[in-house]
N, C-alpha and C positions, 0 to 999 in steps of 0.2 A: 504495499498499501503507500503511497505517495504521501510527503505530506501537504502539498495541496490537498488530495483528496481526504487526506484524515481532518484537516480543517473544516471539508465541506459536509462529513458526515456529523460533524459535532458541533455544526453552524446554522443555529437556527432562523440567525438575521441575517444572514447572506455575509456577513462580514471577509470571507474568501471569495473578489471577485478576483478580475485581471488586475486592477491595481493591485491590491493586497499580493498577489501572487509575483508582483515584480520585485517585492523587496525578502524575498528568501535567503539571497546572497548575504542580507545585511547583517542575519544574526542565526543562529544553532538553532537546530528546529527544537533540542533537547531542552535549550534553556526557554526558548518562548512557549512552548504548549501548555506549560499552566498557566501563564500568563494571560495567554487568548484564551483560557478558558472559564478563569476567574474573570477578566472584562466581560467576555460574552454574558456571563450568568449575571453580572451587575446590569449593564444596557439591558436585558429583557426583562426585570424587573421593574422597568421604569413607565409611568404612569400610560404614556400613548407613544403611538408611532413617530408622530413629528417629532415629539422629543426622545424619542430611539435614533431616530437620525437623524440628529446632530451631534450625539454623542459618539455613533457607528463614525463619523467624519472625522469627526476629533480625532478618535483612537486611529483611523485606517491613516490621517493624513501625517499624523506621528512616527507612525512606522517609517513612511517612504523619506521621512528626513531623517532619518537613521535615528529612530530613540526608542527606544523601550519604553511601552505606558503600562500601568496596573491600573484599574478604575475596580477599586476594591467595597466600595459601601455607597451604596445607593438607597432604594426604598428602605424606609426605617420606622419600627413600629412607634404606635403612643408611646405604648409603655417603654418600650426601650430607649427611647428619647428622652422618659421622666425619670428613667435609671443615671442615664450621661450627665443630664442636669444634675441634678443631685451631687453626682461625682464632681462634678467639675467645680457646683459649689464648696463642696466638702477639699478638693487640695488645689483646686486652681491649673491642672496642667492643661487639660483640653478642653476650648472652648466648645460648653453645648448652651443651647438655648431650652426653654421652655417647652412642654409639646404642644404641637398646633403651630409654633412659630419657625419651623426649621424646612425648609423647601424637601429636606427627605423625606418629609413624614408623608408628602403626596407625591412620591416617586418623581421629581422634578429638580433632583440634585443627585450628584458622585463626585466622591472624593478620591482624587486620584494621587499618583507619584511616577517617578519617573526613575527606571531601575537604572544602575551604573551597570555596563555590560560587562566589565571588568573586575566587580566586585558587589556579587547579587544580593549582599548583605545592606548595602545602602544607596543612599536618594545618588543621582548621577546630578552632581552641581549646576545651577542653572537650568535642571532638566524641565521643572514644573514652567517656569517662563517661558520656555520653548515651547510648551503644549499652550500658553496663553496667548502667542504670538501666533499659534492655527489658527485661533480660534477668532482672532481678529482679521488676518489676512482673509478668511474666506465667509468675513461677516455674518458667524451663526449664534451670536446675540447671545450668547453665554455670560452670565455676570461670576466674576472671579473674585475670591474670600480675600484678595490681598490688601484689600483696603482696612479689613479687621484681624491681618495676621493668618488668616488661613487660605493660604493663595494655594493651595493643592483642592480647594472648593473651588467646584464648576455648578451654576444653579440655571433654569430654565424660569425667569422671572417675570413670564410673561403677565399675568394674573399675580395680582396682590396678595398677601398672606390672609388678610381681612377676605377676600371673594372664595380664596380657598378653603377658609375655614367653616364659610355660610354654608357652600356649597357641600362640604363632605359629610356624606351621615356617619362615614365611618369615623371622624371625629366626633361628633356629635353621641354617638355611642359610645364610644371610648369616656366621656364627659360622664355621662348615665352610669356605666358600667362600675365610674372608678371615683367616688366621691369625694373620698379621703384622700387623693393625691391632688385634685383639684381645690379640696382648700387649701391643703398646705402649701400650693401654688400661689394662691392669693395671699397666703400669711406670709410667705416669703417677700411677694411684690411690697406685700405693707412694710417690711420690715425695711427694705431696700430703699423706699421711698422715704421711708425716714431718716439714712442714714444721707440719703442725697440734698433733702432740705438743711440736714443739719451739718453737710461737708464740710465745712469751715471750721469748727472745730476739731470734728473727727480725722480730718486730712491726717494731722502725725499719728494720730491710731491706724488708721488704715495703712498708713504704707507699713507700719511696725509690723501689722498682724493682719490682713486683709483676712485670711483665711480664717485668723481666732475666733472674728467676727462674726463668718457666715458658719462655723460650727457653734457659737453661741444661740446665732440665728435658729439655729435647727434644733437647737436643745430646748430654747424656749418654745418652739412653737409643739415641741413632742409635747412637753410638759402642762402647757394648756389645754391639750385633749385628755388628759388623764383628770 
């Protein structure tokens, strides 16, 4: 079985066309097959054909420019988003917003990285910037998260989050099924609003221990329910 045939048989989105077959000599097949499979599965889980088409084109064109992209996180459940949100508030490591406020929840965003072919455990320096350049060169209209420190994040923001929330029965059902989580999110936002209003005298404390303040907020909310 040829390399190209293998991809065709494992490629429900049709990533393996003439354009893709022209770049086989740029990468070792044993190296790229896992990235092809993972990226294909990620794209396949997105919201609709139009959005999938944008990310397929971004992915293909990256290959033609000799970079090895990995699309590893696409549609994300509201419950998973809630867990990531609490984790971010606790340790501050990986930015995450509340459920319903991420384009991932609606199958409209993908997290990406570009692999260094010389060292598969590392990102290629400047690789994600090259991916963004593909986005710009072909006017795909995908929003890149570099402005808020997440340059590997690409999203289709054709619709606003407010519109998506209003149209999503899945989101409304999650809220009905998880009243405790919804209450916790509301309480966190209230406490954070207090911090914002009183930031002048809280700035030194926040800089010194933002994580400590967040942990205190979560502790306060938990105890208020007892």
